[in-house]
gemmi code that builds the backbone of each chain (N, CA, C; Angstrom):
import gemmi

chains = {
    "A": [
        ("MET", (107.476, 101.900, 81.563), (107.304, 101.084, 82.753), (108.581, 100.654, 83.335)),
        ("GLU", (108.498, 100.523, 84.876), (109.594, 100.126, 85.387), (109.992, 98.682, 84.973)),
        ("THR", (111.319, 98.227, 85.337), (111.607, 96.852, 84.910), (110.983, 95.831, 85.683)),
        ("TYR", (110.549, 96.380, 86.801), (109.806, 95.233, 87.850), (108.417, 94.984, 87.635)),
        ("LEU", (107.989, 95.810, 86.545), (106.360, 95.848, 86.332), (106.180, 95.021, 85.012)),
        ("ILE", (105.261, 94.187, 84.864), (104.979, 93.505, 83.613), (103.338, 93.410, 83.557)),
        ("LYS", (102.955, 93.080, 82.291), (101.542, 93.085, 82.174), (101.057, 91.555, 82.136)),
        ("SER", (99.866, 91.317, 82.595), (99.441, 89.986, 82.753), (97.907, 90.069, 82.090)),
        ("GLU", (97.676, 88.990, 81.123), (96.352, 88.887, 80.624), (95.485, 87.929, 81.182)),
        ("THR", (95.912, 87.193, 82.271), (95.231, 86.025, 82.760), (94.503, 86.250, 84.221)),
        ("THR", (95.054, 86.975, 85.004), (94.382, 87.216, 86.263), (93.438, 88.232, 86.337)),
        ("THR", (92.078, 87.956, 86.778), (91.169, 89.005, 86.639), (90.659, 89.267, 88.272)),
        ("LEU", (90.223, 90.616, 88.388), (89.746, 90.808, 89.713), (88.508, 91.581, 89.605)),
        ("LYS", (87.522, 91.110, 90.419), (86.281, 91.954, 90.414), (86.061, 92.537, 91.906)),
        ("ILE", (85.543, 93.787, 91.872), (85.350, 94.350, 93.239), (83.915, 94.848, 93.178)),
        ("THR", (83.128, 94.437, 94.397), (81.813, 94.917, 94.600), (81.751, 96.400, 94.691)),
        ("PRO", (80.540, 97.107, 94.453), (80.610, 98.396, 94.510), (80.793, 98.980, 96.029)),
        ("GLU", (80.208, 97.973, 97.055), (80.606, 98.474, 98.474), (82.045, 98.340, 98.805)),
        ("ALA", (82.761, 97.463, 98.378), (84.128, 97.401, 98.546), (84.820, 98.519, 97.875)),
        ("TYR", (84.533, 98.761, 96.641), (85.053, 99.859, 95.882), (84.970, 101.166, 96.670)),
        ("HIS", (83.765, 101.496, 96.999), (83.427, 102.735, 97.556), (84.141, 103.000, 99.030)),
        ("THR", (84.214, 101.881, 99.629), (84.978, 102.011, 101.043), (86.438, 102.456, 100.853)),
        ("MET", (87.106, 101.819, 99.867), (88.507, 102.142, 99.526), (88.494, 103.501, 99.283)),
        ("ILE", (87.636, 104.061, 98.330), (87.871, 105.486, 97.722), (87.542, 106.571, 98.970)),
        ("GLU", (86.477, 106.196, 99.873), (86.227, 107.012, 100.724), (87.338, 107.071, 101.789)),
        ("HIS", (87.977, 106.005, 102.088), (88.953, 105.739, 103.186), (90.275, 106.620, 102.516)),
        ("GLY", (90.475, 106.428, 101.267), (91.499, 107.016, 100.610), (91.541, 108.572, 100.588)),
        ("GLU", (90.314, 109.139, 100.197), (90.081, 110.559, 100.128), (90.092, 111.076, 101.732)),
        ("SER", (89.409, 110.567, 102.499), (89.408, 111.109, 103.978), (90.849, 110.959, 104.453)),
        ("GLY", (91.720, 110.061, 104.100), (93.092, 110.053, 104.743), (94.040, 110.990, 104.144)),
        ("PHE", (93.728, 111.551, 102.981), (94.702, 112.425, 102.304), (95.073, 113.583, 103.159)),
        ("PRO", (96.322, 113.929, 103.240), (97.440, 113.637, 102.250), (98.235, 112.421, 102.741)),
        ("ASN", (97.805, 111.771, 103.769), (98.572, 110.465, 104.103), (98.199, 109.392, 103.379)),
        ("GLU", (99.095, 108.328, 103.252), (98.761, 107.031, 102.679), (97.836, 106.386, 103.846)),
        ("ILE", (96.871, 105.683, 103.193), (96.029, 104.882, 104.152), (96.032, 103.414, 103.591)),
        ("CYS", (95.714, 102.456, 104.407), (95.735, 101.081, 104.094), (94.593, 100.275, 104.603)),
        ("GLY", (94.516, 99.051, 104.235), (93.467, 98.132, 104.756), (93.583, 96.771, 104.081)),
        ("PHE", (92.535, 95.906, 104.455), (92.664, 94.525, 104.064), (91.597, 94.191, 103.017)),
        ("LEU", (91.639, 93.205, 102.207), (90.644, 92.823, 101.248), (90.419, 91.318, 101.349)),
        ("TYR", (89.050, 91.199, 101.393), (88.578, 89.915, 101.585), (87.430, 89.502, 100.526)),
        ("GLY", (87.249, 88.188, 100.365), (86.181, 87.851, 99.233), (86.361, 86.434, 98.943)),
        ("LYS", (86.283, 85.981, 97.687), (86.550, 84.674, 97.298), (87.509, 84.595, 96.019)),
        ("TYR", (88.273, 83.512, 96.203), (89.167, 83.230, 95.166), (88.927, 81.900, 94.438)),
        ("SER", (88.829, 81.901, 93.150), (88.418, 80.742, 92.507), (89.361, 80.723, 91.131)),
        ("GLY", (90.290, 79.844, 91.168), (91.174, 79.739, 90.025), (91.865, 81.153, 89.722)),
        ("ASP", (91.540, 81.482, 88.501), (92.347, 82.822, 88.128), (91.550, 83.895, 88.388)),
        ("GLU", (90.389, 83.777, 89.061), (89.471, 85.056, 89.272), (89.334, 85.312, 90.739)),
        ("LYS", (89.436, 86.497, 91.248), (89.231, 86.841, 92.567), (88.065, 87.972, 92.565)),
        ("LEU", (87.272, 87.629, 93.664), (86.204, 88.636, 93.909), (86.315, 89.349, 95.161)),
        ("ILE", (86.437, 90.515, 95.251), (86.571, 91.187, 96.356), (85.275, 91.792, 96.956)),
        ("THR", (84.778, 91.409, 98.057), (83.491, 91.774, 98.636), (83.601, 92.658, 99.679)),
        ("LEU", (84.739, 92.722, 100.341), (84.824, 93.589, 101.496), (86.283, 94.343, 101.667)),
        ("ALA", (86.287, 95.522, 101.875), (87.428, 96.137, 102.134), (87.455, 96.724, 103.538)),
        ("LYS", (88.365, 96.418, 104.379), (88.306, 96.883, 105.795), (89.357, 97.640, 106.159)),
        ("PRO", (89.227, 98.981, 106.350), (90.372, 99.766, 106.828), (91.304, 99.328, 107.986)),
        ("ALA", (92.524, 99.550, 107.852), (93.325, 99.338, 108.922), (94.101, 100.545, 109.276)),
        ("GLU", (94.898, 100.675, 110.340), (95.411, 101.876, 110.820), (96.816, 101.847, 110.243)),
        ("ASN", (97.290, 102.994, 109.699), (98.524, 103.083, 109.251), (99.460, 103.524, 110.457)),
        ("VAL", (100.336, 102.594, 110.858), (101.078, 102.766, 112.080), (102.473, 103.117, 111.784)),
        ("LYS", (102.881, 103.634, 110.649), (104.239, 103.997, 110.244), (104.613, 105.212, 110.989)),
        ("GLU", (105.726, 105.100, 111.705), (106.394, 106.231, 112.311), (107.007, 107.159, 111.168)),
        ("GLY", (106.783, 108.391, 111.484), (107.534, 109.324, 110.519), (106.494, 109.790, 109.272)),
        ("ASP", (107.025, 109.892, 108.111), (106.079, 110.660, 107.150), (105.145, 109.521, 106.515)),
        ("GLN", (104.028, 109.692, 106.844), (102.894, 108.814, 106.408), (102.477, 109.337, 105.009)),
        ("ARG", (102.787, 110.371, 104.592), (102.352, 110.668, 103.227), (103.262, 109.891, 102.221)),
        ("ARG", (104.299, 109.176, 102.558), (105.038, 108.455, 101.506), (105.220, 106.917, 101.927)),
        ("ARG", (104.700, 106.574, 103.116), (105.021, 105.201, 103.744), (103.755, 104.742, 104.413)),
        ("PHE", (103.415, 103.421, 104.356), (102.541, 102.807, 105.231), (103.076, 101.485, 105.817)),
        ("GLU", (102.483, 101.238, 107.038), (102.801, 100.055, 107.734), (101.682, 99.485, 108.567)),
        ("ILE", (101.420, 98.219, 108.565), (100.203, 97.575, 109.346), (100.819, 96.929, 110.665)),
        ("ASP", (100.173, 97.219, 111.758), (100.665, 96.529, 112.994), (100.435, 95.022, 112.910)),
        ("PRO", (101.420, 94.381, 113.229), (101.476, 92.838, 113.098), (100.280, 92.243, 113.923)),
        ("ARG", (99.835, 92.921, 115.027), (98.674, 92.539, 115.659), (97.268, 92.509, 114.874)),
        ("ASP", (97.248, 93.629, 114.183), (96.196, 93.806, 113.130), (96.070, 92.902, 112.134)),
        ("TYR", (97.369, 92.479, 111.566), (97.523, 91.557, 110.525), (97.089, 90.229, 111.077)),
        ("GLN", (97.365, 89.814, 112.245), (96.987, 88.588, 112.849), (95.528, 88.499, 113.152)),
        ("ARG", (94.927, 89.685, 113.449), (93.501, 89.679, 113.520), (92.798, 89.418, 112.302)),
        ("ALA", (93.390, 90.047, 111.289), (92.803, 89.986, 109.955), (92.821, 88.407, 109.365)),
        ("GLU", (93.813, 87.715, 109.837), (93.809, 86.226, 109.297), (92.712, 85.539, 110.016)),
        ("VAL", (92.570, 85.799, 111.400), (91.674, 85.117, 112.302), (90.281, 85.426, 111.661)),
        ("PHE", (90.001, 86.890, 111.343), (88.704, 87.187, 110.785), (88.392, 86.423, 109.675)),
        ("ALA", (89.349, 86.262, 108.692), (89.090, 85.607, 107.471), (88.490, 84.068, 107.768)),
        ("LEU", (89.343, 83.567, 108.688), (89.086, 82.020, 108.954), (87.610, 81.843, 109.638)),
        ("THR", (87.463, 82.729, 110.571), (86.133, 82.639, 111.251), (84.920, 83.169, 110.520)),
        ("GLU", (85.015, 84.057, 109.584), (83.906, 84.663, 108.890), (83.694, 83.922, 107.515)),
        ("GLY", (84.782, 83.027, 107.094), (84.473, 82.328, 105.875), (84.946, 83.060, 104.692)),
        ("PHE", (85.752, 84.122, 104.800), (86.324, 84.682, 103.617), (87.664, 84.101, 103.226)),
        ("ASP", (87.878, 84.487, 101.959), (89.397, 84.190, 101.630), (90.110, 85.645, 101.787)),
        ("PHE", (91.096, 85.642, 102.425), (92.027, 86.914, 102.566), (92.547, 87.120, 101.340)),
        ("LEU", (92.285, 88.171, 100.587), (92.782, 88.477, 99.135), (93.906, 89.308, 99.005)),
        ("GLY", (94.103, 90.140, 100.049), (95.255, 91.208, 99.821), (95.164, 92.418, 100.559)),
        ("ILE", (95.811, 93.390, 100.150), (95.985, 94.636, 100.892), (95.710, 95.867, 99.912)),
        ("TYR", (95.062, 96.835, 100.439), (95.074, 98.040, 99.592), (95.704, 99.254, 100.282)),
        ("HIS", (96.186, 100.135, 99.571), (96.876, 101.326, 99.984), (96.835, 102.403, 99.010)),
        ("THR", (97.068, 103.736, 99.319), (97.039, 104.855, 98.589), (98.427, 105.338, 98.204)),
        ("HIS", (98.547, 106.047, 97.035), (99.659, 106.786, 96.685), (99.002, 108.314, 96.436)),
        ("PRO", (99.201, 109.034, 97.536), (98.730, 110.593, 97.555), (99.396, 111.319, 96.457)),
        ("ASN", (98.771, 111.899, 95.543), (99.455, 112.800, 94.475), (100.482, 111.935, 93.708)),
        ("HIS", (100.334, 110.685, 93.538), (101.288, 109.932, 92.689), (100.276, 108.778, 91.947)),
        ("PRO", (100.832, 108.447, 90.758), (100.098, 107.223, 90.167), (100.153, 105.873, 90.915)),
        ("ALA", (99.103, 105.007, 90.537), (98.922, 103.817, 91.403), (99.881, 102.682, 90.821)),
        ("ILE", (101.071, 102.946, 90.768), (102.113, 102.071, 90.451), (102.897, 101.687, 91.584)),
        ("PRO", (103.187, 100.398, 91.787), (103.900, 99.904, 92.968), (105.459, 100.440, 92.929)),
        ("SER", (105.958, 100.682, 94.016), (107.408, 101.233, 94.142), (108.406, 100.051, 94.472)),
        ("ILE", (109.565, 100.287, 94.390), (110.580, 99.284, 94.812), (110.437, 98.895, 96.257)),
        ("HIS", (109.766, 99.864, 97.071), (109.551, 99.606, 98.479), (108.219, 98.546, 98.569)),
        ("ASP", (107.374, 98.757, 97.680), (106.245, 97.789, 97.756), (106.798, 96.387, 97.295)),
        ("LEU", (107.632, 96.280, 96.395), (108.096, 95.122, 95.822), (108.862, 94.346, 96.951)),
        ("LYS", (109.642, 94.966, 97.713), (110.572, 94.363, 98.531), (109.773, 93.480, 99.660)),
        ("GLN", (108.676, 93.999, 100.088), (107.851, 93.332, 100.992), (106.682, 92.715, 100.606)),
        ("ALA", (106.396, 92.524, 99.370), (105.258, 91.951, 98.826), (105.343, 90.478, 98.973)),
        ("MET", (104.024, 89.880, 99.333), (103.901, 88.454, 99.524), (103.195, 87.727, 98.231)),
        ("PRO", (103.584, 86.536, 98.035), (102.831, 85.756, 96.845), (101.276, 85.727, 97.132)),
        ("VAL", (100.814, 85.616, 95.999), (99.199, 85.352, 95.834), (98.429, 86.645, 96.146)),
        ("PHE", (98.837, 87.501, 97.119), (98.017, 88.607, 97.472), (98.005, 89.563, 96.451)),
        ("SER", (96.766, 90.221, 96.275), (96.598, 91.420, 95.334), (97.082, 92.610, 96.156)),
        ("TYR", (97.683, 93.388, 95.586), (98.027, 94.848, 96.193), (97.309, 95.831, 95.166)),
        ("ILE", (96.247, 96.187, 95.752), (95.343, 97.428, 95.151), (95.968, 98.782, 95.516)),
        ("ILE", (96.294, 99.495, 94.542), (96.731, 100.946, 94.788), (95.783, 101.837, 94.219)),
        ("LEU", (95.399, 102.912, 95.102), (94.402, 103.991, 94.714), (95.325, 105.255, 94.517)),
        ("SER", (95.218, 105.934, 93.525), (95.942, 107.197, 93.337), (94.881, 108.307, 93.780)),
        ("ILE", (95.272, 109.053, 94.760), (94.487, 110.122, 95.386), (95.144, 111.445, 94.925)),
        ("GLN", (94.527, 112.256, 94.116), (95.134, 113.510, 93.614), (94.558, 114.593, 94.330)),
        ("GLU", (95.180, 115.386, 95.185), (94.686, 116.503, 95.968), (93.455, 116.152, 96.605)),
        ("GLY", (93.391, 114.938, 97.191), (92.226, 114.628, 98.111), (91.239, 113.910, 97.377)),
        ("LYS", (91.319, 113.775, 95.873), (90.143, 113.192, 95.182), (90.604, 111.922, 94.504)),
        ("PHE", (89.893, 110.914, 94.457), (90.155, 109.611, 93.941), (90.380, 109.913, 92.355)),
        ("ASP", (91.527, 109.279, 91.831), (91.834, 109.547, 90.489), (91.821, 108.226, 89.697)),
        ("HIS", (92.464, 107.141, 90.225), (92.379, 105.887, 89.501), (92.930, 104.779, 90.372)),
        ("ILE", (92.564, 103.612, 89.990), (92.853, 102.337, 90.759), (93.554, 101.211, 89.896)),
        ("ARG", (94.493, 100.495, 90.500), (95.141, 99.481, 89.725), (95.404, 98.466, 90.772)),
        ("SER", (95.704, 97.233, 90.262), (95.998, 96.118, 91.195), (97.192, 95.262, 90.777)),
        ("TRP", (97.966, 94.806, 91.706), (99.194, 94.172, 91.332), (99.483, 92.952, 92.150)),
        ("GLN", (100.091, 91.912, 91.521), (100.663, 90.699, 92.305), (102.001, 90.425, 91.870)),
        ("ILE", (102.721, 89.784, 92.843), (104.231, 89.391, 92.472), (103.993, 88.210, 91.734)),
        ("ASP", (105.104, 87.986, 90.809), (105.070, 86.761, 90.005), (105.611, 85.680, 90.592)),
        ("ASP", (105.668, 84.549, 90.126), (106.249, 83.123, 90.811), (107.660, 83.523, 91.202)),
        ("GLN", (108.541, 84.127, 90.449), (109.779, 84.203, 90.709), (110.004, 85.355, 91.929)),
        ("GLU", (108.974, 85.990, 92.145), (108.851, 87.121, 93.237), (109.802, 88.114, 93.110)),
        ("ASN", (110.141, 88.569, 91.756), (110.924, 89.692, 91.596), (110.327, 90.726, 90.731)),
        ("LYS", (109.046, 90.461, 90.409), (108.310, 91.451, 89.520), (106.956, 91.525, 89.905)),
        ("PHE", (106.241, 92.597, 89.751), (104.886, 92.779, 89.820), (104.128, 92.575, 88.613)),
        ("PHE", (103.147, 91.776, 88.397), (102.290, 91.811, 87.165), (100.922, 92.535, 87.582)),
        ("GLU", (100.352, 93.216, 86.489), (99.005, 93.775, 86.824), (97.958, 92.916, 86.680)),
        ("GLU", (96.913, 92.997, 87.690), (95.798, 92.316, 87.619), (94.640, 93.125, 86.676)),
        ("ASN", (93.859, 92.444, 86.007), (92.792, 93.235, 85.349), (91.644, 93.431, 86.080)),
        ("ILE", (91.284, 94.660, 86.286), (89.921, 94.757, 87.167), (88.971, 94.912, 86.190)),
        ("THR", (88.068, 93.888, 86.243), (87.179, 93.875, 84.905), (85.681, 94.533, 85.034)),
        ("ASN", (85.174, 94.969, 86.271), (83.931, 95.305, 86.455), (83.718, 96.701, 86.885)),
        ("LEU", (84.601, 97.602, 86.872), (84.485, 98.961, 87.459), (83.546, 99.869, 86.757)),
        ("ASN", (83.489, 99.625, 85.427), (82.471, 100.591, 84.633), (80.906, 100.274, 85.112)),
        ("GLN", (80.705, 99.118, 85.338), (79.322, 98.924, 85.844), (79.168, 99.428, 87.293)),
        ("ASN", (80.151, 99.559, 88.012), (80.071, 99.844, 89.423), (80.232, 101.303, 89.591)),
        ("GLY", (80.689, 101.948, 88.543), (80.809, 103.534, 88.705), (81.845, 103.830, 89.751)),
    ],
    "B": [
        ("MET", (99.805, 68.283, 119.908), (101.060, 68.941, 119.253), (100.650, 70.514, 118.947)),
        ("ALA", (101.803, 71.226, 119.218), (101.724, 72.805, 118.918), (101.317, 72.822, 117.397)),
        ("LYS", (100.670, 74.075, 117.165), (100.151, 74.403, 115.651), (100.859, 75.660, 115.310)),
        ("ILE", (101.204, 75.709, 114.000), (101.619, 76.976, 113.420), (100.611, 77.517, 112.478)),
        ("LEU", (100.089, 78.704, 112.653), (99.072, 79.241, 111.739), (99.825, 79.968, 110.559)),
        ("ILE", (99.555, 79.437, 109.471), (100.292, 79.950, 108.303), (99.421, 80.973, 107.562)),
        ("PRO", (100.073, 82.161, 107.415), (99.460, 83.269, 106.715), (99.017, 82.999, 105.341)),
        ("THR", (97.780, 83.392, 104.996), (97.352, 83.066, 103.698), (98.139, 83.159, 102.494)),
        ("PRO", (98.987, 84.291, 102.213), (99.883, 84.144, 100.976), (100.835, 83.096, 101.086)),
        ("LEU", (101.116, 82.432, 102.172), (102.073, 81.291, 102.201), (101.503, 79.843, 102.130)),
        ("ARG", (100.195, 79.915, 102.007), (99.511, 78.619, 102.204), (99.657, 77.715, 100.747)),
        ("LYS", (100.116, 78.616, 99.650), (100.296, 77.872, 98.420), (101.556, 76.842, 98.669)),
        ("PHE", (102.302, 76.990, 99.792), (103.311, 76.069, 99.973), (103.003, 74.963, 101.059)),
        ("THR", (101.874, 74.858, 101.503), (101.427, 73.960, 102.495), (100.076, 73.333, 102.012)),
        ("GLU", (100.012, 73.086, 100.794), (98.825, 72.472, 100.287), (97.465, 73.088, 100.662)),
        ("ASN", (97.501, 74.558, 100.841), (96.513, 75.343, 101.408), (95.964, 75.122, 102.811)),
        ("ASN", (96.839, 74.409, 103.446), (96.481, 74.085, 105.002), (96.673, 75.437, 105.795)),
        ("ALA", (95.768, 75.816, 106.516), (95.841, 76.947, 107.352), (96.857, 76.699, 108.619)),
        ("THR", (96.910, 75.462, 109.043), (97.809, 75.245, 110.129), (98.560, 73.986, 109.907)),
        ("VAL", (99.817, 74.025, 110.374), (100.719, 72.780, 110.372), (101.065, 72.411, 111.756)),
        ("GLU", (100.967, 71.031, 112.223), (101.494, 70.759, 113.507), (102.976, 70.471, 113.504)),
        ("VAL", (103.614, 70.919, 114.602), (104.920, 70.684, 114.833), (105.263, 70.010, 116.145)),
        ("THR", (106.441, 69.452, 116.284), (106.619, 68.518, 117.400), (107.987, 69.153, 118.365)),
        ("LYS", (108.598, 70.111, 117.753), (109.762, 70.559, 118.575), (109.426, 71.333, 119.776)),
        ("ASN", (110.490, 71.695, 120.640), (110.206, 72.316, 121.904), (110.495, 73.818, 121.860)),
        ("THR", (111.068, 74.387, 121.039), (111.163, 75.867, 120.817), (110.659, 76.410, 119.542)),
        ("ILE", (110.617, 77.779, 119.493), (109.984, 78.473, 118.268), (110.882, 78.251, 117.141)),
        ("GLY", (112.426, 78.464, 117.301), (113.153, 78.443, 116.404), (113.193, 77.107, 115.631)),
        ("ASP", (113.384, 75.928, 116.518), (113.306, 74.493, 116.074), (111.992, 74.314, 115.391)),
        ("SER", (110.856, 74.859, 115.697), (109.630, 74.478, 115.109), (109.563, 75.168, 113.626)),
        ("ILE", (110.220, 76.388, 113.531), (110.122, 77.076, 112.237), (111.120, 76.255, 111.217)),
        ("HIS", (112.116, 75.793, 111.796), (112.975, 74.981, 110.920), (112.196, 73.760, 110.640)),
        ("GLU", (111.611, 73.025, 111.452), (110.864, 71.887, 111.054), (109.785, 72.058, 110.134)),
        ("LEU", (108.982, 73.169, 110.247), (108.066, 73.654, 109.342), (108.538, 73.651, 107.771)),
        ("ALA", (109.754, 74.353, 107.810), (110.344, 74.646, 106.492), (110.875, 73.413, 105.917)),
        ("GLU", (111.367, 72.339, 106.765), (111.741, 71.090, 106.187), (110.470, 70.232, 105.695)),
        ("LYS", (109.426, 70.561, 106.474), (108.096, 69.699, 105.897), (107.671, 70.378, 104.426)),
        ("HIS", (107.803, 71.706, 104.511), (107.367, 72.323, 103.286), (108.450, 73.375, 102.791)),
        ("PRO", (109.311, 72.562, 101.962), (110.463, 73.442, 101.506), (110.189, 74.709, 100.817)),
        ("GLY", (109.118, 74.884, 100.190), (108.743, 76.121, 99.470), (108.785, 77.321, 100.356)),
        ("LEU", (108.488, 77.061, 101.882), (108.352, 77.993, 102.762), (109.723, 78.684, 103.039)),
        ("LYS", (110.813, 77.865, 102.840), (112.058, 78.087, 103.520), (112.644, 79.561, 103.151)),
        ("LYS", (112.459, 79.939, 101.842), (113.082, 81.250, 101.573), (112.391, 82.427, 102.192)),
        ("HIS", (110.992, 82.207, 102.589), (110.314, 83.173, 103.259), (110.432, 83.240, 104.693)),
        ("LEU", (111.001, 82.267, 105.222), (110.994, 82.185, 106.745), (112.383, 82.260, 107.313)),
        ("ILE", (113.323, 81.724, 106.465), (114.709, 81.659, 107.009), (115.740, 82.347, 106.230)),
        ("ASP", (116.676, 83.161, 106.794), (117.629, 83.773, 105.846), (118.996, 82.880, 105.639)),
        ("GLU", (119.872, 83.392, 105.034), (121.075, 82.653, 104.709), (121.812, 82.116, 105.863)),
        ("LYS", (121.778, 82.917, 106.896), (122.463, 82.508, 108.250), (121.754, 81.423, 108.956)),
        ("GLY", (120.414, 81.197, 108.492), (119.587, 80.177, 109.169), (118.752, 80.727, 110.399)),
        ("ASP", (118.822, 82.195, 110.271), (117.939, 82.976, 111.306), (116.447, 83.173, 110.615)),
        ("ILE", (115.468, 83.484, 111.476), (114.245, 83.890, 111.048), (114.274, 85.248, 110.272)),
        ("ARG", (113.855, 85.247, 109.116), (113.899, 86.479, 108.371), (113.414, 87.664, 109.079)),
        ("SER", (113.935, 88.857, 108.727), (113.685, 90.060, 109.418), (112.220, 90.489, 108.970)),
        ("PHE", (111.774, 90.138, 107.894), (110.464, 90.483, 107.298), (109.320, 89.805, 107.987)),
        ("ILE", (109.659, 88.823, 108.749), (108.750, 88.056, 109.441), (108.600, 88.107, 110.839)),
        ("ARG", (107.488, 88.265, 111.393), (107.195, 88.229, 112.910), (106.672, 86.924, 113.323)),
        ("ILE", (107.053, 86.386, 114.329), (106.529, 85.191, 114.944), (105.712, 85.592, 116.435)),
        ("TYR", (104.553, 85.081, 116.444), (103.766, 85.388, 117.682), (103.540, 84.004, 118.373)),
        ("LEU", (103.641, 84.061, 119.622), (103.206, 82.900, 120.432), (102.016, 83.379, 121.207)),
        ("GLY", (100.780, 82.767, 120.777), (99.527, 83.315, 121.277), (99.511, 84.819, 120.881)),
        ("ASP", (99.347, 85.699, 121.787), (99.273, 87.168, 121.379), (100.670, 87.903, 121.697)),
        ("ASP", (101.682, 87.108, 121.803), (102.972, 87.707, 122.193), (104.054, 87.680, 121.105)),
        ("ASP", (104.542, 88.721, 120.745), (105.763, 88.766, 119.796), (106.862, 88.018, 120.431)),
        ("ILE", (107.406, 87.080, 119.886), (108.513, 86.276, 120.595), (109.750, 87.176, 120.897)),
        ("LYS", (109.803, 88.407, 120.193), (110.866, 89.331, 120.647), (110.760, 89.838, 122.071)),
        ("SER", (109.551, 89.784, 122.393), (109.244, 90.308, 123.962), (109.421, 88.984, 124.872)),
        ("LEU", (109.521, 87.829, 124.289), (109.797, 86.575, 125.036), (111.296, 86.258, 124.951)),
        ("ASP", (111.533, 85.017, 124.652), (113.005, 84.560, 124.511), (113.384, 84.331, 123.130)),
        ("GLY", (112.735, 85.165, 122.134), (113.086, 84.926, 120.642), (112.990, 83.596, 120.326)),
        ("PRO", (113.800, 83.031, 119.289), (113.722, 81.863, 118.846), (113.793, 80.772, 119.905)),
        ("SER", (114.397, 81.023, 120.994), (114.582, 79.990, 122.066), (113.389, 79.836, 123.028)),
        ("THR", (112.390, 80.720, 122.676), (111.082, 80.616, 123.427), (110.461, 79.103, 123.347)),
        ("ARG", (110.210, 78.652, 124.551), (109.698, 77.262, 124.665), (108.259, 77.380, 124.316)),
        ("ILE", (107.927, 76.243, 123.747), (106.475, 76.126, 123.465), (105.873, 74.833, 124.192)),
        ("GLU", (104.400, 74.905, 124.285), (103.719, 73.836, 125.115), (103.089, 72.959, 124.077)),
        ("GLU", (102.605, 71.957, 124.659), (101.619, 70.888, 123.665), (100.603, 71.559, 122.992)),
        ("ASN", (100.044, 72.582, 123.435), (98.758, 73.202, 122.848), (99.028, 74.668, 122.328)),
        ("SER", (100.277, 75.033, 122.140), (100.647, 76.303, 121.855), (100.098, 76.622, 120.318)),
        ("LEU", (99.739, 77.935, 120.043), (99.481, 78.216, 118.747), (100.382, 79.336, 118.323)),
        ("ILE", (101.265, 79.079, 117.340), (102.348, 79.921, 116.736), (101.733, 80.657, 115.464)),
        ("SER", (101.829, 81.982, 115.384), (101.376, 82.629, 114.171), (102.690, 83.124, 113.371)),
        ("ILE", (102.796, 83.016, 112.024), (103.743, 83.653, 111.175), (102.984, 84.923, 110.522)),
        ("ILE", (103.610, 86.029, 110.890), (103.049, 87.286, 110.399), (103.981, 88.057, 109.460)),
        ("PRO", (103.702, 88.054, 108.306), (104.698, 88.788, 107.339), (104.549, 90.268, 107.447)),
        ("ALA", (105.460, 91.036, 107.337), (105.389, 92.532, 107.482), (104.673, 93.037, 106.314)),
        ("ILE", (103.863, 93.964, 106.604), (102.865, 94.523, 105.660), (103.282, 96.154, 105.650)),
        ("ALA", (104.013, 96.434, 104.580), (104.486, 97.859, 104.589), (104.763, 98.199, 103.167)),
        ("GLY", (104.887, 99.485, 102.963), (105.447, 99.915, 101.523), (105.192, 101.490, 101.537)),
        ("GLY", (105.118, 101.878, 100.111), (105.000, 103.287, 100.038), (105.697, 103.629, 98.785)),
        ("MET", (105.717, 105.062, 98.601), (106.410, 105.544, 97.384), (107.906, 105.590, 97.374)),
    ],
}
model = gemmi.Model(1)
for chain_id, residues in chains.items():
    chain = gemmi.Chain(chain_id)
    for i, (resn, *xyz) in enumerate(residues, 1):
        res = gemmi.Residue()
        res.name, res.seqid = resn, gemmi.SeqId(i, " ")
        for name, pos in zip(("N", "CA", "C"), xyz):
            atom = gemmi.Atom()
            atom.name, atom.element = name, gemmi.Element(name[0])
            atom.pos, atom.b_iso = gemmi.Position(*pos), 0.0
            res.add_atom(atom)
        chain.add_residue(res)
    model.add_chain(chain)
structure = gemmi.Structure()
structure.add_model(model)
structure.setup_entities()
């Protein structure tokens, strides 16, 4: 494991089947490019429940197979959406085409506190695995969040 | 008073308040005022030189202040200022 990655036993994340399948379909259809989107739901104490995954446009200029970027206006709208619709804005998802769902140093540099960063590994166009990460209080490491309910979701 | 909309991941530094009121006349002064009220925000908003960090975009209404007068952009009594973190990454 890279030095900026650590394990956590405390933070748990649940994802509804609808949100889970939205991310997978988006990731597979966007292959070989990286895709990205917003995560909404409810945050209570150490547990997050993601009920909605909302695709966003990857506006990165250049090679989208290795990078993603979200338009600031889309981010602004995502914040307003959460406030008006009564969601907690819980984080961002993106894909790593043909690579494992481990955050890179590029992901760390721009990560924000509190947010969950879900990564889906898409191998040759097919979903392979999912992991979720959050930066620690010192903001120089990612710890892994435990996704607890995917077996039931399929 | 003008209001600043705090992005969700930075609300842990504003006692979970989504907006904070500010009294200054320009964007730059308002961001510094915000950072003084809520010191935990400072490292996310302001760099070592005292400038707004490059990973942060500031919008006045629907306009990026880069297309206006930057930090010198003047604000009105009822202005809504948004702090927008850059969301990007990759392998």
